[in-house]
C-alpha positions, -999 to 999 in steps of 0.1 A, spaced: 39 129 118 11 141 103 25 170 87 60 152 79 37 131 56 15 159 43 48 179 37 66 151 20 37 142 -6 30 179 -15 60 178 -34 63 143 -44 45 125 -72 32 94 -59 4 91 -87 29 87 -112 51 66 -93 27 37 -93 17 42 -131 53 46 -144 80 38 -120 66 12 -100 41 -6 -121 50 -39 -112 35 -32 -72 6 -19 -87 -3 -46 -114 6 -75 -90 -20 -56 -64 -46 -51 -87 -42 -87 -99 -44 -100 -60 -73 -75 -53 -92 -90 -83 -93 -124 -70 -119 -113 -42 -137 -88 -61 -166 -111 -74 -193 -101 -104 -214 -75 -87 -212 -40 -77 -193 -32 -42 -192 -4 -20 -155 -1 -16 -133 26 8 -98 36 -6 -81 46 30 -50 68 23 -51 56 -15 -32 90 -24 -44 103 -58 -70 75 -64 -49 50 -87 -68 21 -71 -99 40 -67 -103 49 -104 -92 16 -113 -118 0 -94 -147 27 -104 -142 20 -139 -152 -17 -134 -185 -6 -119 -177 -3 -81 -186 25 -61 -157 39 -45 -151 63 -15 -115 78 -15 -103 92 16 -63 106 20 -46 129 46 -29 149 18 -47 178 0 -27 175 -28 -35 139 -36 -75 147 -33 -71 178 -59 -51 154 -83 -81 128 -76 -107 157 -83 -90 167 -114 -88 132 -126 -126 134 -125 -129 164 -144 -106 152 -170 -122 119 -180 -152 99 -177 -148 80 -147 -161 94 -113 -156 84 -78 -184 84 -48 -164 108 -30 -131 119 -26 -121 139 6 -91 148 28 -92 130 60 -76 108 86 -75 72 86 -75 69 124 -108 91 126 -130 79 93 -162 97 85 -181 69 76 -210 47 88 -203 14 108 -205 -20 85 -210 0 50 -183 -11 30 -180 -46 10 -144 -39 6 -118 -17 24 -84 -8 11 -58 2 38 -28 6 15 -10 34 32 -16 42 67 1 8 80 36 21 71 29 56 73 17 56 115 48 51 133 34 48 166 18 11 171 -11 24 192 -23 45 163 -19 16 137 -42 -3 159 -69 24 157 -63 28 122 -73 -12 118 -100 -9 142 -118 21 123 -111 2 90 -129 -30 105 -154 -9 120 -166 5 86 -163 -32 72 -196 -49 65 -196 -84 86 -189 -107 53 -164 -80 37 -130 -83 27 -98 -58 37 -66 -53 21 -36 -41 43 -3 -32 26 27 -31 44 65 -24 35 89 -47 45 115 -37 73 143 -50 48 135 -28 19 158 -1 25 186 -25 31 177 -42 -4 174 -12 -23 204 6 -5 229 -24 -16 211 -31 -46 216 9 -60 244 15 -40 227 43 -21 245 29 11 276 47 -3 259 78 17 265 69 53 232 89 59 212 63 42 232 33 57 220 47 91 187 46 81 190 11 68 205 -2 104 177 14 122 151 0 97 165 -33 108 169 -25 142 137 -11 148 115 -11 119 114 30 123 126 48 88 134 81 98 147 101 71 168 130 87 182 142 55 165 163 26 167 137 2 131 126 -9 147 96 -23 151 84 11 116 83 16 95 99 44 94 88 81 76 55 80 72 24 100 85 -8 81 68 -43 93 86 -78 98 58 -102 81 51 -117 114 50 -85 131 24 -74 107 2 -106 115 2 -99 151 -10 -64 148 -36 -76 124 -46 -103 149 -47 -76 177 -72 -57 159 -95 -87 161 -95 -91 127 -89 -126 108 -61 -135 85 -75 -149 54 -45 -149 33 -8 -133 34 9 -126 3 42 -109 -11 36 -84 -34 65 -80 -57 87 -114 -44 118 -112 -62 104 -89 -91 121 -59 -74 156 -72 -80 154 -81 -114 172 -53 -139 151 -29 -157 121 -51 -147 96 -21 -156 106 -21 -192 104 -58 -193 70 -61 -183 57 -45 -216 69 -83 -232 38 -98 -226 56 -135 -226 81 -121 -200 53 -107 -179 31 -139 -179 64 -161 -170 71 -136 -142 37 -137 -129 33 -172 -129 64 -174 -106 53 -148 -81 21 -165 -77 37 -197 -71 59 -179 -44 40 -153 -29 33 -173 1 67 -188 7 80 -173 39 117 -174 27 106 -150 -3 82 -128 20 112 -108 34 128 -99 3 95 -84 -13 91 -48 -5 51 -51 2 32 -75 16 -8 -76 16 -26 -90 41 -60 -101 32 -87 -104 64 -123 -102 75 -139 -98 106 -147 -138 111 
């Protein structure tokens, strides 16, 4: 599984996915995280943070950020970003979410933004959650991202990818088991992953003995607005959309159509 993930991201441009093609996901995630940052500088750990899109955003605000990711290419990109710009991370290293090389209860904030949908085995997802919990301070906040098990279904029909029977089989497997297994060579179909039902993610978080503070839909209906990325450049439109997304971010009937969820939790 580890090699599958590394191979996929070694040839995929995850850095620009969030900066250009999926900016709604990034902007909404940043907005939600900002609610919990406070005004003082924090020690932050970005687990599975790819090339550091969120890491550099947080470091630019004066926080001390450690980035760890399983894909060497991502860490190389992060270090290149440091060389090219003035923003520096506290550290950037290759590593596994299930075996973190950090001290107990050191971080004020922990981001677990990728591992929960890149670990197929439930026991290992539990281990990743417990490792993140271990390094989190007693009064710290953790952000856990997951992908909806219905994401492929919506995207498949919305973009007519289901015309390919190979992708249609993936959609059905996602719905039935949550296991997204790409048996093709088409990178558009993503890599082998685990997609959650919202209640399933909540259960896994509680099983790791974490307390849920909030559980929010990230993009909500935004995934299905035609040309939404270009529309976000219109500030009036963006304000209206984000206001609606905030008002519906806890609505259970909206949760299932959102490609991503964010679970905010602590150790209480």
